[in-house]
C-alpha positions, 0 to 999 in steps of 0.5 A: 541543474535544469528545473524538473518538468511537471506534466500539465495538470490532468483533466477529466473527460468533462474538462474538470481538473482531476484534483477537483474530482476528489473532495480533499480539503483545499486548505491542506497539501495532500502528498501522502496518498499511499498511507490511507488513500483518497476517495473520489467524489463519485465513489463517495456519492455511490457509497452514500447511496448504498448506505441510504438504501440499507438504512431505508430497508434493512430487512431487504438489504442484509439478507441479500448482502451475500449476492451483492458482495459476490457481484462486487467480487466478480467485478473486482477480482479481474482488476488484480488478475484473479478469479472471483472464486479465488478471491475474498473481500477483507477489511484491509491488508492486516485482516487478510494476513490475520486470516492466513495466520489463523489457519496455519499450524506450526510446531515448536522450533519452526521458523517464519522469515520476514524482512527488515523492509516489511510492514510492522503490523504484518510482522507483528502478526507473524510474531504472534503466530510464532508465539502460539506454537513456540516457533521463531521469527527470523529477519532477512536483512535486505540492503536498500539498493540490493538487486533482485538477484541479490534479494533472491539469493538472500532469501535462498541462503536464509532457508533452513530445514525448519523454515515453514513460511516466508512473509514478503512485500510485493511493494515495500511500505517504508522503502517504496520498492518492488521485490521479486516475490514470484522468484522468492516464492518459487525458490521457497516452494522447491524447499517445501516452504510456503509464501505469503505475499503482502501486496498492500500497495500493489493493486493499481500500481502493478497490472494483474498484481495478484497473478504476477506475485506468486506464492500461496496467498496474496492480499492487496488494499483497494483503498490505496491506489484504486481509491476505493472506500477505506475498508476494502481489500482482497485476499487471493489464493488457489492453495489446496487448503484454502478451505481452512481460511475463515473470516475474522467474524463467524456468521451464517455463511460459516458452512459455505466454502471459501470464498463465499463464507466471507461474503456474509459478515453479519451487519458490517458495512459492506458498502466499502466492498460494493463501491469498490468497482465504481472506484476502479471504473472511475480511473479506467473511464477517465484516464485508463489505468495504464495512462494513470500509472504513467502519469503518476510516475511522471508526477512522482519523478518531478516532485521528488526532483523539486524536493531533492533540489531544495535539500541538496545544498544541506547534506553530504549525500544526494537526497534523491534515492533512486531504487533498483526496482521503483514503482510508478507513484512512490519515491524516496528523498533522504532527509538531513542527517539525524531526522527520522532516525526511527519509525517513531521519530518519522511518524512524529515529524509527519504529524508535526508538519501537518499540524504546523504547516498544513502538509500531509506527508509520509516520513519513513525510517530505514536502518537509522536513516530518515526519508520523505516517502513521496506518494503521488496520485492523479490529483497532485500538481506542481504547486503541491510540491512547491508548497512542500519546499516553501512550507516544509523544507524550512521546518525540516532544516530547522529541526536538523539544526541546519542554518539555511540561506535567507530564502529558498528559491524554487528550482 
């Protein structure tokens, strides 16, 4: 098999290597952008300046925080194809889901549909909502390689007269694939069922992510692919009952309508929101978002091919798992049989490899099969994936009880 072709290392307009624009530890190989993101130095510096300003004059800063957050909303909402008046900043995707769950009223026997590819914390929130009202949560099983048509049919078949809410991912976290959320939501709406779209990974990877998602409510993290400071996400809705949505903290804006009641949250550190437009603008000015998505896809494809080639001789199945609806920056590589069979085992393997060989990874589990979930950003280069082969593959094979050749040769 020919060696995969990596794109040349990306550079900024100044000629600086892209990887040098992020203040990441050079002693660690960073191959897991999707979990917690990474903040460029220019954004870190901007946020630090905002914090210093707040600390120098708190009485000037906090009474005017609402107007500053509103301005940041006005600059950020168009990035996901939304209007500022439909968008509220929240700390993260789970907070957005909780805001929606807190507003819903169910009856005993009502149903919430989730999927077996959903994000665990969001599903746990749906289960807590169900317990409050004596409702039930049912899981729609989505085969890993199901087509969009098959997925829509599975949801349609799962609807019953008691179904009130669907919770579905725009991009699945454990399996890194795009789901047809608009088609699902439209089919549900015809039956009077509402849809909450979890777009945690969507901003930056899907143009106008909120606009194309469909559903009654959408939320997405800005600290992932847009590289905003952690603690920045958007909740977007045009639902007629959106004034029933309340921040997790009651504050002095409680009598304001949605979304302005979210702009004031006491003395929380809102600089995460205020620095978000700087992060979005950084990627746009240095690379352009369309070009950035293309570059991330090329890096992810080449990286997955290198790792799969190193693992291919040691398994009965092809480790490269092409999905029907892939996303630009994320790929799945199947682990040898027996590794990462559960979420707990996958998480333990992630931390073991970080501690033992200095590589940040993401391992996931789906239906008893473990995967390396590769998630690339613009700072990743060929050497990162070669380091995974050199450092991690021997550890993976050893844990799987596989005897390997004396040396691993990079393709």
